[in-house]
C-alpha positions in Angstrom: -20.8 -5.6 46.7 -23.8 -3.9 45.1 -23.0 -0.7 47.0 -19.4 -0.8 45.6 -20.6 -1.3 42.1 -23.2 1.5 42.2 -20.7 3.9 43.8 -18.0 3.3 41.2 -19.9 2.4 38.1 -19.9 5.9 36.6 -16.1 5.9 36.9 -15.8 2.5 35.2 -18.3 3.5 32.5 -16.3 6.6 31.8 -13.0 4.7 31.7 -14.3 2.2 29.2 -16.6 4.5 27.1 -14.3 7.5 26.5 -11.9 5.7 24.1 -14.9 4.6 22.0 -16.4 8.0 22.0 -13.1 9.7 21.0 -12.6 7.1 18.2 -16.0 7.8 16.9 -15.5 11.6 16.9 -12.0 11.2 15.3 -13.5 9.0 12.5 -16.3 11.5 11.8 -13.7 14.4 11.8 -11.5 12.5 9.4 -14.4 11.7 7.1 -15.3 15.4 6.9 -11.7 16.4 6.3 -11.5 13.8 3.5 -14.5 15.3 1.8 -13.4 18.9 2.4 -10.0 18.4 0.8 -11.4 16.8 -2.4 -11.0 19.1 -5.4 -8.4 21.1 -7.2 -6.2 23.5 -5.3 -3.9 26.2 -6.7 -0.9 27.5 -4.8 -1.1 31.3 -4.3 1.6 31.9 -1.7 4.8 30.1 -0.6 6.6 31.4 2.4 6.0 35.1 2.4 5.9 35.5 -1.4 3.2 35.2 -3.9 3.6 32.8 -6.8 2.6 32.3 -10.4 1.2 29.0 -9.5 2.5 26.1 -11.3 1.8 24.3 -8.1 -1.6 22.7 -8.2 -2.9 19.7 -6.3 -6.0 17.7 -7.2 -7.2 15.5 -4.4 -9.7 12.7 -5.2 -12.2 10.8 -3.1 -10.3 7.5 -3.5 -7.2 8.8 -1.8 -5.2 9.7 -4.9 -3.7 13.1 -5.6 -2.2 14.7 -8.7 0.8 17.0 -8.0 1.9 18.5 -11.4 4.5 19.1 -12.6 5.8 16.2 -10.5 5.4 12.7 -11.8 4.7 9.5 -10.0 1.8 7.8 -8.3 0.7 10.0 -5.4 -1.8 9.2 -2.6 -2.8 11.0 0.6 -4.3 10.3 4.0 -5.0 12.2 7.2 -3.3 10.8 10.2 -4.9 13.4 12.6 -7.3 16.2 12.0 -4.4 18.5 11.5 -1.9 16.2 9.8 -1.7 15.1 6.2 0.7 12.7 4.5 1.3 12.7 0.7 3.0 9.6 -0.5 4.9 9.2 -3.8 4.8 5.5 -4.4 8.3 4.0 -4.1 10.0 7.3 -3.7 9.0 8.9 -0.4 6.5 10.9 1.6 5.9 14.3 2.9 4.1 15.0 6.2 2.2 18.3 6.5 0.7 20.2 9.4 -2.7 21.5 8.3 -3.0 25.1 9.6 -6.3 25.7 7.9 -8.7 23.7 5.7 -12.0 25.3 4.7 -14.2 25.3 1.6 -12.0 27.8 -0.2 -8.5 27.7 1.4 -5.9 25.2 2.4 -2.8 26.4 4.4 -0.2 23.8 5.3 3.4 23.5 6.4 5.7 20.6 5.8 6.9 19.0 9.0 8.7 15.8 7.9 10.2 14.4 4.8 11.1 10.8 4.0 13.0 9.7 0.9 13.1 5.9 0.8 16.1 5.3 -1.5 18.4 7.6 0.3 17.1 6.6 3.8 16.4 10.3 4.6 14.0 10.9 7.3 14.2 14.4 8.6 12.0 16.8 10.6 11.5 20.1 8.8 10.1 23.4 9.8 9.1 24.2 6.3 7.6 27.2 4.6 3.9 27.8 4.8 2.0 27.1 1.6 -1.3 28.7 0.9 -3.8 27.3 -1.7 -7.2 28.4 -2.9 -9.8 26.0 -4.2 -10.2 26.1 -8.0 -12.8 23.4 -8.4 -14.6 20.7 -6.5 -13.9 17.3 -8.1 
């Protein structure tokens, strides 16, 4: 019995330890993304065209986000290291694929849109949006 345990214990350890290790890494990655996205971002490009940015987003540490000129109560959260959801309380949500997030740039692409009142839930291969950091909040 001891021979069996010694022979297969690394396999059992790996099977049980890996999920905890991945969970720990994912939480650390998520925490660093949360702190990296905090601040004010100005849209500089939409699709392949440059914009006179009315589009700004201000992400806060508490999970809130301002999205002028839109009104409503907005919050955000990362669901993976490359996926962000912005919720508009009671209205809907937009899911984004994060193509790049650094100290000075945010590049994202909408991948899903849900509008609660109209029961719309559709996959979208949206335009790429590019932002630059204006301030750290």
